[in-house]
N, C-alpha and C positions, 0 to 999 in steps of 0.2 A: 372787374377780372379784365384783365388786358393783356393783349400780344400784338407785337408788331413785325412785319416781315419787309425787309429792306433790299433792294438791289441797286446796282450801279450800272452805267452804261455810257455809250459812247454816240455819237450822231448817226453811225452806220446800224448801230445796234441799242437803240434808247432803252433807257431803263422803264420807260413808262409802257414798254411790252409787257410789265407786271399786270398791268390791267387786262391785257387780252387773256393771260394764263390764268387769272383770278376769275373771270368773267364779270367784274365789276368795275365800271367806268371811273377813272380819277377824279372827275369833276363831279361825281355824285356822291352824297352821303346817304346810305340805304339801309333801310331796318329791316330785320326778319325774325318773325316770331318762333320762339322754340317753347317745348312743353314748360320750361322754366323759368322764362323771361323772353328779353328782347336782346336781339344781337345786333349790334351797329358795324358797319364798315365804312371807314373812310379813310382820305389819304392826307396825312398832315404836309406833305411833299411829293409833287409829281412833276417832274422835267426829265429830259434827256440824258442828263448825268446823274440823278438820284430819285429814286421813287421808293415812297415808303406807303405800306397798306396796314392799318390798323384794325383790330377787331376787338371790340369792346362789348363785354356780355353783363348786362344789368339783369340779375337773378332776382326773381321773386320768392322771396324766402317763405312766404304763406303756401305759394304753389310748390315749392319744393318739399314743403312738411306734408302736404295734402298727398301728393302722389307718392311719396316715400313711406307713407303710413306711419310716419313718426319714427323709423327706423335710423339708427346712427352707425357708427362703425361696428364690424362685426355683427350687426343684427341685433343688438340689446337696445331696448327705448332709451332716447336721451331724456334727460332732465326737462321739463316743460319749457325752460328758457333756453336752454341750449339748441333746443329745436329751430330757434329764430336768432340766437345770437351766435355765430359762429364765423368761420373763415371763408364759407361758400362763397359768398359775395365777392370775395376780393383775392383769392388765390386760386391759380390755376389747378384743373382738377379735370375728373371725367366730364364735368360740366361743359367745360372748356373746348374738350376733346370732341364731344358731342356737336357743339356748336361749328366747330371746324367743318367737320363733315357735312353739317346742314348746309352751310353758307358757301363752302368751297368744295361741293360734291364734284363738279366737273374737273376742278383744276387736281383733286386728289387722285382722280382716274387717269391724269394726263390727256385729257380731251381738250382740243380747241379749235373748232369748225373754221371760225374765222382766220386763224393761222395756224394751220397743223404742222407747220414746220417748228414751231415753238416748243412745244412741251418735252421733245426729246432732247433739248439742248442744255447742258449745265451753265449755270449763271451765277455769279456772286449773289450771295445770300447772307444777311444776317437777321437773325430772329432773336427778339428781346421778350422776356417775360419778368416783370418786375417782382412778382411774388408768385414763387413756385415751390409747395410743400416738397421736401426732400427727405423722404423716411430712409436714412442711410447716409446723408449728407452730402457735402461737395465730393468726395469721393465717389459715391455711386453715381453720381450725375455725370461725372466723367468716364466712368465705366461704362455708362450705356450710349453716350454720345460719341465718343470719341472712336472705337471701331467702326463708326458708320461714317466717318470722314469729316466730323465737326471739329472745329478748334473752340474749345469748351472754357468759358468764364462761368465760374459759380460761385459768386461772393455771399457768403452767410449774411444774414439780416440780422441785426442786433435784436434781443428782446425789447429792449428799450434805449433809444438814443441818449437819454439823460442819466441812465444808468449802465454804462459799459461793463460795470464788474457783474452783472447780471449774467453776462456772456451771449452767446448768438442763439437764437430761435431754430427751429425746425426747417424754416424758409433760406432760399437763396435768390438771388438776383440773377437769372440766367441770361447768358448772352452766349449765341451759337453763330460760328462763322464758316461759310465753305464756298469754295469757289468750283467745286466740282459735282456737286449735285444737281440734279433737276429738282423744280419747284414741287411736282407730283410726289417725290421721294422724300424730299424734306417733310410735306405734311402729312405722309403716311408716319414718317417717325414719330412726329409730334402727336398724333393722334393715339398712337399705343403708349408713349412713354411717359405722356404727361400724367394719366392716372396709374402709371405702374410706379411712378415717384412718390404721388399722393399715397398709393397703397390703399385706395378705398375705391367704390363705385359709389353712386348716387342712386342706383337702380339696381334692382332685382338681376343678378348674373343669370342667364338662361344658355340652353344649349346653342342658340344661334350666335352667342358672342365667340364661339370658336370659329365660325365661318367669318365673322368678322376679323377676328385677329389674323387669319390666315389671308384673307383679302388684303390687309393692309400690311403684312409682314412676309409674303410668300417670296420677295425679292431680296430681302435681308436678313429675316430673323433666322432660317435655318442655319447659318453660318456665325451666328452672332455668340461670342463666349458667354454671355448672360442669358443665353436663350431660357434655361430652364427658370431663373427668377424672373424673368418678363412674363413668359407665361403663367406661371404660378400666380403672380401678384395680379396681372390683368385679368384672369379667371377668378380672382377672389379667393385664391387658395382651394377652390374645389377641386377635390383629387380626380374624380371622375372626368369631368371637362379638361383638367391639366393633361391626363394621360391620354386622351383623344387627340388634343393639339399637337403632343408630342408626338405621337405616332404619325399624324399627317405631315406634321414638319420634317420627321424623318424620312417618310417617303418622297416629299420634294426634295430634299437635299439627295437622296439617292437616286432620283431621276434624273438630276443634272450632273452629278459627279461621275467621274471615272471611277469604274468598278474595281480598280486596283487600288484605290486609294481608301477605300471605306470597308466596314464590317457589312455582313448582309442585314437586310432588312428585320429579319428574325431575330438577330442579335440586337439591335435597336429596340424594339419591341419588347423583347426580353428584359431589358434596362428601364423600360417607362416607368414601372411601378416605383423603382427606386428615384428616378428624376424627379417624378411627380410629387413627391413627399419632399422634396428639397427645398427649404425656404431659408431665409438669410436672420431669423430672429428666434424666439423660443420654440416656434412650431418646428424649427429644424432640429432642435435638442429632442423633443418630444417623438419626432421621426424616427430618430437614432435606436429608439428602444423598441421599435416594432421590428417584427422579422421581415427580412426582404428577401423577394424571390431571388435565385440563382440566374443570371442571365443565360439564354440559351445558348450563346457564343461561348461561355465558360463550360456549360455543360457538354458542348460539342468536341471542345479541347480536351476535357477531362475523359470523354468516353473514347477519342482517339489515342489517348497517352496510355489508357487501361489496355487497350486492344493492341497496342505496340507493345506493352511490357509481357502481355499474355503470349504474343509471339515469339518472344526470345529475340527480338530485332535489335541490334547495335548500331548499324550504319543505316540512316533512314533520309529518304527523300520527302521534301514537301513541294508537290508540284503545283504550280500556281500558288506561289508561296504569301502573295500580296505584300503588306506590310510587315511581316514576319511574327505574327502574334504566336503562331503555331510553334515556330522555331525557339521562339523566346521561350515558351513552356517546357520544351523538350529539353534545352538547355539546363534546365533545373534539376534534370534527373542525370546522375553521371553514368547510369548504366548504357544511355545513348552516346556512344564513342564519337561518332560522327553524323552531323546534321547538316545537309543540304537543301537550300531553297532555291528553287528555281521559279522565274518569272518571265514571262514576254516583256513586261513594263520595264524599262531602266528606270522611270520615276518609282514606280514601287519597291525596288530594290534600294534606291538611294534612300526611301523613307524606312526601310526595313533595316538598313545599315545603321541609321541614325537610331532608331527604336533599340537594337541590339546594343548600342554603343561600341561596335567594333574597333573604333579609333582609340579608345580608352579601355579594351579589354586585355586582361592579362594575356601572357603569350599561350600559357598552357590551355586557357579557355577558348582562345581565339583560335588555336588549331583544331578543335571541335566543330567548327561552323565555316561553312562556305555559302557565298552568295553568288549565283551566275545567271544570265539571261538566256532563254530558252523557248523556243516553241514546241508545244505537245502535238502540234500537227506534223512533226517531222521525227525521224527516228534521230538519237542522238547516242553516240558512244558512250559520252561522259555520263549515263544514266544507268549503265550497266554494272553488275556487281552488287548492289545493295539489297540489304536484308528485305527493307520495306519501303513502300512508297504510299504516300498519301496524297488523294485527290479530296480536298476538303471544300465543298461548294464550289466546284469548277466545272464539272460536265454541263451544268444548265447553262453556261456562260457560251458553250460551244454550239453553232449552227449544226442542226441534225445531219447533213450531208456530210461534216467532216467528223462526226463522232469516229466512223471506223478508220479514220487516220491516227486520232488520239488512242482509240484502242489498240492498234497495233503498234504504236510508239511506244506504249506503257507494257501491255501484256505478251505483245509478240516479238518486239525488239529487246527492251530492257528488261524485262522477267523478274522482277523481284520476287523473293519467297512469299511475301505478303503484301498484298494491296489493299488499303482502305479507301473507301469512296462513302462521301455523306453528300447528300441532295436533298432540298426541300420536298415535304410531301405535301403535294397540291390538294389533296383533300382537306388539310389541316388549316387552309386558308380562310375557311368560313368562320374560323374562331377568331382571326384578326377583325376585331369590331369596325375598323375605318378602312379596312382594304375593299376598294369597290369590286363586287362581283365581275369575275371573269379577268381582273388585274391580276399579273404576276408580281411577285414581291419586290423584284429589283427591275429599274428600267432597262438593264442590259440582259436578264435572262432572255433566254430563246424559246425556253419550254420552262413547265415543271411538271414532273411525274406523279402519278398517284402510286401507292403502294403495288399495285398489280403492274403498271407499266415498269417502275423500276426493277422489280424483281425478275420480270420476263427478260430485260436486257441484261441483267447481270447474269442469269443462268445462261443466256446466249454466248455470252463474253466467256464465261467460264468455260462453257462446253468448247469452244472452238479452240482456247489457247491451254487447256489442261490444267485448271484450276478447281478448285472445289470453292464454294459459297456460302457464308452464313450472314443472317439478316439480323438486325438490331435496331432498337428504338433509341433515339436520342431526345430527352425532354419529357416532358407529360405525355403518357401513352394514353390518347381520349379513346374511349371505349366504342365510338362510333366512326370518328375519321383518323384514328391513328395518332402518332407523334408527330410533333412539328417537322423533324429532322429523321430522315431514315440512312441507315448506314449498311454497308455491304463488306463484309471482310473477306477477300478472296485469298487462298491459300494454295500454292502451286502444287500439284499432285494428289490433293487429299480429295475425299468424297463429299459432294455437295451436301449440305445440312442446313436446317434453319433453326435460328433460336429464338426465343420468346424476347419480349424486351428486355434491354439491358439496363 
């Protein structure tokens, strides 16, 4: 099992800096014991112009069988001979990934005490793996590595060079090249994606594998287009672990993203069960036959749309419309004759326009929808005269001292006949298994209210501005902690009421 990492350099920035980054001196050949054999590190070439480090893993087949308790792919016992005669000593797999983390642990973390300036510097890198199992073929190899900034060469290896008519094997010769990546990030890519392409682990996958995946992938996996496939394969398609990992990856993504560009975290959690079951082979077909839960964001839009229909509203404001998901939903119902999306972020409005396809929309349909920029911290004459306004997952993004300004802009100045407000129920947070205690669902949330706090705020607002208010649950109504989302329906001039779960 063999892998090389090469870089080029100049007299001012010599290629032999690779030795500092890997914490392995170019003049030495070193050996490291692993649970499954011996890992050797050596440098076939090392000068200022070019330096190559090679990792050679000699696998002890007997030790592999003993530690693996004779288990093969999928956990089924192998035939006796196949336990000892297989591709494990030769083809890159989770064995090589473990050796990378064992031998280059400091490099993978981006630590270099001797030259602390080096780890953060991108440098030209070339990685070669002569034999890589690729379940999914060269196309999947490109789909996994190219979004990460690599130029990929994945040449299929023939089953037998003497009989080309037999076709290609499932192995490829992999070459990765980049000039924009740090070595630490490159190693983390390899650590995760080598076993993903092999689609097998040589050891039992336990819950701590989720932590390993997050440590190696936190700075690139949340935005990877093949995130679901990577997570599922890395965790050997164990659904409970895949679900946990997907939840935590979504938390990472939302913590770093602008709130105008993403759905709320509870929407993402609602979609986890669906995502966790998605795979690229027969397991995917099986998953399609299973009943899948409706995402919370979909339930929220359905509840809002139903409440708007009951109110008889025809002209509707979506205040804090984000990327336009609710506007898109309302456009499907011709009873809503005018739908206006308002957001403070121009980027969010641009994404909403793209989502709705305004440039391609027919004239009659386009006349029903408007998007404009505005802040709910100020009164705006453009908001007056509408039948209904929706504040869906908006108030929790407002600093508490500015809530009175939002309240007056909507209830005091615009004064639509109906106002719908949805917000997370903080009590339900204990049901999110991977949301740390005391943390909010989204990095931009200023607060999250309990049911009592939300009702107290809503009743006070209604009393100050002449509205009645009803309350409804959105999502499964837990008998102990209530629903994940709570909704208030304000009606101008009506008596205050309370409704049971909707």
